[in-house]
N, C-alpha and C positions, 0 to 999 in steps of 0.2 A: 888552454885548448886540450894537452896532454894528459894533463891531469885530471881534466874533467873527463876525457875519454877513459882515462881508467878507471875514475872513482863507478862510472855507468856498468863499466866491464866484471869492476868488483861486487857491484848492487846486482846485477845479474846472476854471475857467480855462484854467491852468496844465496838468492832468492831458490835457485835452483836447487843447492843442496838441501833448506829448510824442504820443501814439501818430501823429498825423499827420505830426510833424516823422519819427520813427522812420522811419514806414513810407518815407517820399519817401528816406529815405538808406538805408536797405535796397534798395528797390524795391521794386515787385512780384511776388511770388510763381508763380512759371510753373509749370504743372506740366510734369514731365518722362518719358518713355519708362520704361516697367519693364523688367524683365528675364524672361528665361521662367516662370520660377516665378510673377512678376507676371501673366505673361498665362494661365497655365494659370489663376490665383485667377478672374482677369475670367472667362476662358469657363468655370470652375465657376460664376459668378454668373448665368450665362447658361443652366446647367442643362444644359450640355455637358462632357465626359468625354473626358481626353486621357489614352493608354496608351500601350505601346510606344513610350518615346521613343529616339530616337538622335541622336545629336548628333553632326554632322556627316557630316549625309547630307544630298547636295544635290538627287541624285535623278538627275544627271548626271556628264559629267567637267569641269567647268568648277570646277577647282582652286582661284577666286579665292572662288570660293561656298562651300564648306567649311566656314571657320570661321566664316560668319555663319548657317549651316543646319541647321536642327532636325526631325526626319521625327516623325510620329506620330498615331497611331491617333485616330479622334474622333467619338463619337456623344452623343446623347443629345439631345435639344431638339426632336426630331424627328426625328432621322436614324434610320431603321428596319435601315439597316448600316453598320456602322462603314466609316467611309471613310479612308486614309490623306491626310496633309496635310503638307506640307511648311513651316514658317515660316521667313523670311530676316531675320534682327534687325542691322541694319547698326548698325555704332558713333555714327553722324555721319551727318549730313544731306550731308554732301560724300561718306562711301563709296556713301549712299545714291545720291547724283545720278551716282557713276561708273559703279556697279555694277548699278543698276536695271534697266539692258535683256536684261542675261545669265540675267536670272530668268525672263523672257518666254522666250528659247534654250533654258533648263534644261528651263522646262516643257514644252516640245515633246518633251524625250527621253524623258520618264514619264507625262504623261496621254495614256492611252488612247482616251478620247474627248471631244476638243477642243468637241464641242457640250456637254460638261458638265461643262466649266470652270469655276469660281469664283477668282476671283484678286482679293483686297483687299488695297488699298494703304491703310498707315496708315500714312505716313514717318517713322520710319525701319525701319517693320515693310512686309513683304510677305506674306501668306498665300496658300498654293496648295491645289488641293483639288479633287477631281473627283466627280459625284456628290451633289451637295447639293443639296436642292430649292429652287427660289424660294421664297421668303416667311419664313417665320419659324425655320423655320433657317438660312438665309443670311444673315437683317437680324441674327441673334442672335451668327454669328461677327461678321459688322461690327460690331458694337455692344461686342463682348468685345476686338477689335483696336483700334478708336478709342480704348477707357477705357487700355487697354495704352496705348497711343500718347502718353497724356497729354492728348487733346483731350475 
């Protein structure tokens, strides 16, 4: 009986140690940014709807933004009239750091009312739109982009 109890205790201690040893060897799991489909899912979880998707549409003549630009219509979650939005999905933090300023320059080209601008940064993503009221609709967009970015 003592031998059996000793073996069980030894197995429990050994098993408990394995988890922490394996975790230390693997490192902690870091959330990573998702792709556009994941962003659309995050938006839908905030009761937002994405339609009329156009890949490669930065809204301006900045050719460097074409590979990471996606335009779409956004509605739901208290947005009474669908709005055009663009998300710039940078592949890496280095790309984001290098090209982020171009998004501001580009937004000037297609935003009609700067007072109605909503720009959400969740590196490595930037979402730009106009006409979204502050409060719940803007907060829903911020939450979705943050979740998609792995924050």
